[in-house]
N, C-alpha and C positions, 0 to 999 in steps of 0.2 A: 244643533254642531258636529260634525265626524269630523274629528282630527285624523290625520297623517300618521300612521302610529309608529314613528320613527321619529328620534331627533337631527331637526337641519338649522343648519347654520344660519344667522339673520343675514350674513352676505349671502349664501345659496338660495333665500329665500327671496332675498329682493333681485338677485337675478334670474330667478323663476316668474317672480311676480309678472316682469316686467314683461317678457315674450307669452306671458298666457292672456289668453283672452276671458278666461273665466277669474272672477273675482277671492282673494283667499286671504284670511285673518293670521294672524301670525300671535302666540302665546308661550313664553318659557319652552321655545323648542318644537312645539306642536304646530302644523300649518294645517287652519280650517276653512273647509270651501263656505263663501257665500250662500245661501238659499234665497232663492228668489221671492220678491214679494207677492202681494195681494195690488189690487188698484187703489182699494181703501189707502192703503198703505204710502203708495204712489201721490195718491193727489192730497193726503194731509203732510207729506213732505212737501209738494209744490207749493202747497197755500202756504207753509211756513217762509219757504225763500223768497215768495212772493215779498211778503209781511216784512224781513226781514231787508230783503235785496234793497226795498224801497226806501225802509228805514236808513238806511246806514249810505244812499247814494254816494257821494264820491268823498265819504272818507279814507280814513287810510285806514281802516279795517278791511277785511275779508271775509267774504261770506264762503262756506263751500259746501258743494253736495256730496255725495256718500261715493265720490270717486274718488277722493283724494283721503292720503293714508293720513293719521297720528300716531307718532313714535316718542316712546317713551327710552332713555339708552337702548339697549338690544332686547326689553323683556317682553315688548308688543308694539307689532305694527294693528293698527284699527282702522276701520273703514267707516267713522260713523255716519249716521243719517243726516245730518248737517252739524255742520262748525264754526262757530268764528275765532279768527286770531288778527289782536291789531300789531302785533308786535313785528316789529321789522326784519327781525332776523328768519321769520318764517316765508319773506321773500326768495331766498338762495336758492332753495331747491322746489322745482314744480309738483313731485309726485309727494314728498312728506312735511307735514307740519308740527311743531315741538314742541309752538306757546299758544296751545287755544285757551280761550279767555269763557268760554259758552259750547259747551259739546251737547245735541240735542239726539234722541235715540228713539223711535217710533217702535213701538212694541209687537210684538207677534206673539203666537202661542210658542213657536219654536226657539223664541231668543228671550222671553220673559227674563226667564230665574236669573238668564245669565249677566242681559244690560245693567239690573238692577242688583247684582251681585259681585260675581268677583271682577266683570269689566267695569264697572266700577269704582271697586277697593283699586285698580288699576289705573286707572282716569287720574285716583285722590292724589295720585304721586307726581303727576303735574303741577308744578308751583302756580302755575301761570292759569290753572283754571278755577274762576270764580262760581261755576254754575253750572251744573248737569241736570238736564231737561226731560223726565220721560214723559210719554205720550199715546195713550191708551189708542187700538186701534176700534176696540169695541164701545166703545159708549166716551162720552165729554169728562174724559178725566186727564189732568197732567199735574206728574208731579215735580215740584223742582228741588232741588238739592243747592243750599248754596252753603260756599266756605263764610264763614263769619273772622273774624278780625282777631279771634283767639286759635283759626286752624281746626275748629271742630265743624259739623257741618251742621244746618239745619234744612229742614222740609217742609215743604207749603204745599198742598192738594187743592187743584184748583179744579170747578166742576159747570156742568151745564150752568150758563147764565153770570161765569164770573167774568171778572176783567182777571187774566194774566199778566205780571210785569215779569219780564226779562231786566233784570236790574243790571245785570252785568253791561248789557248793551244800550241800558234806560229806553226798552221797548215795551206799552204795554196795548194789548188789544182784547176783542173778546173772544175766550176763548171758541165761541160761534165760526170766526173766521175760519179756523182751523181745519174746522168738521165740516164747512161747504162745499158742497156738489157731492156729497156719497153717497155710494147705494147703497142701497140695504142696511 
């Protein structure tokens, strides 16, 4: 990710973002252009969207793809690849959600370090967040980080042949379901 090298206020960022066809993320005053994804990234996200959307059905929870921002105070505005919110307060704003319980990122070479490091540190500030999921594009590997009752985080890794539980939304699926239809 490459940042625009000068401070931008959250208000200015939001005004620019609403008018701009290219998506940008915001972190601590810096704006980052979003990189394009691969076809495998897109397919994994689509497979996840299908599984979660069918699971949630007509529940009060809402599942969002990478077109809606998640925000904490004025510190960051990110576009996760997918997230679920069940909080009614998130129905007031069509562009920004503040109370996700599940956030998912599909990793790429250019974002892996940031997604598993600083971005996770930022997301941990969201009191509503119960589960943070990192999905590899290159191999059947999913890392689930879960908040415990003592507000610490535990990590579970799932690989080829495993069943993956998304405890925050009470969904379990075979890892192969996420990787169905990938090329190469």
